[in-house]
N, C-alpha and C positions, 0 to 999 in steps of 0.2 A: 275293572275287576281283575284283570291280569296283572296290573301294576301292584295291587294289594298283595297278590300271591308272591310276587317277586320280593316285595318289601318284607313280608312275613318270612320267606325263605332266608333272606339275607340276615335278618335279625336272629332267627333260630341258629343259623350257622355261627354267627358271631358269639352267641351265648355258649354254644358248645365249645368253641375255641377258648373262650374265657374260663370255662369250667375245667377244661383239660389243662390249661396253663397253670391253674392252681395246684395241680397234682405233680408238677415237675420240680425237681431240685437239681442244682448244679453240683452239689457236694452231698455225698451220703452223710447222714448225721453221725454215723459211727466213725467216719474218718475226719469229721470236723474237729478243728483244733480244740483240745481240752486243756484248760489252764492247769498249771502245776505250781508248786511253791517257788520254782525258779523264775516264774513270770511275775512275781510280786514286785511292785515298784513303789516309790513314794506316793504315787497317785492312785494305786489300786491294790487292794488286798486280794488274797486268793478267793475269799468268799464273794467279793464284789465281782471278780472276773467270772466265777462260776455262775453267779446269779445272772450276769449279763449274757452268758452263753445260753442259759435256759430261756431268757426273755427273747433273745435273738431267734432261737429255733421256734419258739411258740408264737411269736408275733410276726417276724419277717418271713419265716418259712411257710406260713399258711398259704400265701398267694403266689409266691415266686421262688426261684432257686436260692439256695443259701451259698454264699461265697465264702471261701476261706478268708480270714482276716488279712492274710498276706496278699490277697488279690488286689488290694488298694492301699495307698498310703494313708496315714492318719488324717491328713488334710482332705483327701478324696472321700474317706469314710464320713467325715463330718458334713461334707457337702451332700453326700447321698442321704445321710440320716436326716438332715434338715429338710430335704424334699419328701422323704418317705414317712417320717414320724407323724405328720399331721393326718395321715390316712389310717392311723392306728388309734387305739384307746390307751396308749402308754402315757404314764405320768412323766413329769420332768425328771424325777429321780430314777424311774425305770429307763428313761432315755439315756441318762448319764451312765447307768450300768451297762447298757448295750454299747455305748460309745467306748467305755473302758475296755470291754471285751474285744470289740473289733479292732481297736487301736492297741490292744495288748498292753494297756496301761500307759502308753506313751502319748501323753496329751500335752 
């Protein structure tokens, strides 16, 4: 009986930590990189970069912190996204937009 209580306590604490973790961000959304016309490249239009930013905030920022695109190289971002995207409901075209945003159009 005592073992069941400890298991229940541990599970409850783990759930609380998971919920609290979903409320944390590493970058304030207001200070997160916002694309401008100067960021347009042959690989990314301004509209694509802006859509990618919105998708990044709304899909990636739900459960964990948002990192500035400058936090990682394009190669690192692609690796991160390949591991994280399967945990979301994003389509491949949405994933491409997020990739363009975090890589700042440098693919």
